[in-house]
N, C-alpha and C positions, 0 to 999 in steps of 0.2 A: 897268474899264479904261475910260476917256475916250476917247469916240469921237469925231473932228475931223474928220477927210479917208478916205475908201476911195480904192480904185480898183477897178473893174470891167473884165475880159478876159470875153469870150467869143465862141464860135464861131459857122460864120455860118448856121445853120439857122435858121427863124420862129422855133420855143419861145424859143429864149434870144435873140432879138434885142427876142421882147413882154417876156423878163424882166427881161433888164437895163433895158430904159425905165421898165418899175412900179419897179425898184428906184432907180433915179436918179431919178425923182420923188417915192420915198417916204423917200429919204436927204435931199434937196433942201428936202424941205419941215419937215422932223424938224431942221433946221440943221447937218445935214452935210455940208459938200464933198467930193461927186468929183472927184478929182483926175487930171490927164492922163498925170501921173506917177509910177511906183510906187514910185518911191525915198521920199516924201515920206508916203506912206498909212500911217498906221496899222494896216489891215486890206484885204487883197489878197484882190478876190470873185469868182469864175471860175464862168462861166455855161456851163454842158453838160454833156459825162459823163466818162469817167475820160481819154479821149483826149485830150480837150482840157483838162483838168489837168494832165498829163505834162507837153504840148507847152508853155502856162503858166508852169510852175517852170523847164523848159529854156529858154524866151525870156528868163527871169529872170533868169536865172545861179544857180537858187536861194535865190532870197532870202530875208532875214532874219524878214521882218515875218509875223505868221499869216495865213492863209490858209483863206479858208471856200466850201466850192461848192456852188453850187445846181444842181440835179440836172435838167437840159430832156434827157437822152441816157437809155441803159439799163440797162448793173448798175449803177455811180454810187457804188461801193464808195469812195471816195474824196470824194464830193459828199455834203454833213451834209444842206441844207434843201432843201423844196420849196418853189415860188412862195406857197404859202400862208404861209409865214414870215416874207416881208420885210418885212410891216408890222411885225412883235413885234421883229425883227431889232436894231436899234438899241437897245430893249430889254433884249435878253438881253446885250447886248456890255456896255453900262451897267451891268447889276446883275450881273452876273461869273456868270452863267448857264449857263455851259459849262467845259469841261476845252482842254487841249492835249494832243496826240496827237502828239509827236517821231519822226518818219523819219526812220531811215539809208539813203540811199542805198548801192550796190555802187558801188566802184571798182576800175576797171579800168589796169592800167597796162601798156600794147602796148608791146612791148620788139622793133626791129625794126635793120635796119640805117642808117634814117634818124634813128633816136635815139629818143625814150620817147613817147607819145602817153597821156593819160589820159582816159577816160571815164566819167560818170555814168549809172548806171541807178535808177531810183526803184523800178523793178517788179522790172527784170530788163537783166542784159547778156548777149547767145549770141554766140557762135561758132561758124562754122562755113566749110565749104568753101564754094568756085563750082561753082552750077551741080550735078551730083552727083558731086563729086568728095569722095572721102573727106579726112577730117581725122584726122590720128594725132598723138597727146599723152602725153604722160606727165605722168600726175596726181601731185602731188606735195601732203598735205597736209603745212601745218608743216613738218618737213624731214627728210620720209617718204615716199619713191617708194610709192605704193599700186596705179598700173595702169598697164599702156601700153591706153590707150581710141584704138580704130579705131571710125567709126561718122560721120553728117554734122554731129556736130557739140555743144556743151554748151551749156548753161545755166545760170547763178547767178542766185537771185531772191532777193529782200528778204521775209522775213516778210510783210511791205504787198503785195508781186508776188506772194505763193504762189498768189490766185483768177485769176491775168495765163494766160499760155502756160505757165504751168509747172504748172497744173492738166489742159490742154488732154494737157500730154504727159504724164502720170499723176504729176507728182510731187503730194508730201504736201500740205493745206493747212494751215497755219501763224497762229496768231493773232498778231497787227500787235504785239503788247508781246514777244514773243518774243525777243528777240534774238542772232538765229540769222541763218545762210546759208543756200541750199539747192541743191546741183549737183543739176543732173537732163539726163541722156545722149538724146541725140535721137538716135535710128535705130540703135543701137547693134550692131555685129558680134557674131554670136555662131556662130562657125564652130571646123570644125578649125584654123582657120589663126589667128582672135582669137577673143578670149576674154574680151567686157566685161562692167563693170556693165548691167543694167536696170534698176535702182529710183533713186530719190531718195538723195541722201546728206543728209541733216541736223545742218548743224554750226555748234560757236559762231564768232560773228561775229568776237572779235579775232582767230582762227587765222586764217593767211595759208594761201591756193590760187594754188599756182604750176601753171600749164600751158607743158608745154616742148613746143615743136613738134619734131616727128621731123625728120631731110634731109629727107625727102619734101613734107612739109610746109611745110616751110621756105621751098624753090624753088617754093610755086602760092602762091595768093592766101588771105589770109582775110578775110572778112565781119567786120566787128563791128555788133552791133546793140543798140541802149541805148535801151530806152523808146519804140519803132519809128520813130531815127532809125539813121543807119548809117556806114560809113568802109569800104574796101576799102584791107590793110594788107599788102602786099608784103614776101617776106623774114624772117618773122616768128622770133626768138628763142625767146619763151616771153615768157606774160600773167602777169602777175603781179593777184590781187585779193585784198581788202580791204575791209570796212568803212568808209565815208568817217567822216571826224571831223564832218561836214556835217549839219544836221541842215535836217527842213524840219518847219516848225511848224503842226498840221493840227485846226483850230477842231471839237470835236465837241460837241452840245446834250448838256445831262445827261441827257438819254435814252436816250442811247446807244447798244447795243448790240451788239457785232459778231457775236452766234451769232444773233441775231435776224434781224441784215442776210445773216446767212451763208446760212440757211435761205431767207431769202424771194428771194434772189437767185440760188443756186445748187444748192440742197439741195433 
């Protein structure tokens, strides 16, 4: 791949600022322009942790160019490089010593009395009631109503996002290559009055999931959280959840091994 221009995004910590300065110096010394316009770059560089990566993807509107992450954070599942790789980055790219991992966000269309609003989550989208209010949804997989759910809320995660909040909720870990979405309950009710599923449901990514709000929940507010961003919606009738056709192209080194990264970061 020919590399002429790169764009650098960084978070605000000291290590990221130092790495960004080093990366800029190395690129310019190798004849690669560091542009201030991400739209004209060949490759986008994100310096920080997973949170910085998600903020960057949303700020750029899920860009079409490949993205490479330089990890100065903690977990760094999306990040591929460390500071010591910076000097060899140009050679790695120009010699095509990398692969592209294509990530699909999850898309949620919220239908309310004000119309339809669609949000995307590269990791996940979460639906919950305000404060301590329960949410009550009829969960529909495809065209089949499978349960009347009552609890704090539900989370729908991508395979790439299975290691994030989904994992904290007791959801399954899923390899990014698995073309699936995962529905995970948040504090489901299990009483004589309510019987709700307690484990995750892993289902094909091309299947439509619909959450139909009960009359009680429709009169209440629903908070939607997607990759750390959030919005509050009133009078929600239903939420239609699908896999987005958009892709985020993530650069991985030839040495990338998901299971090794999983072992070193979580297990």
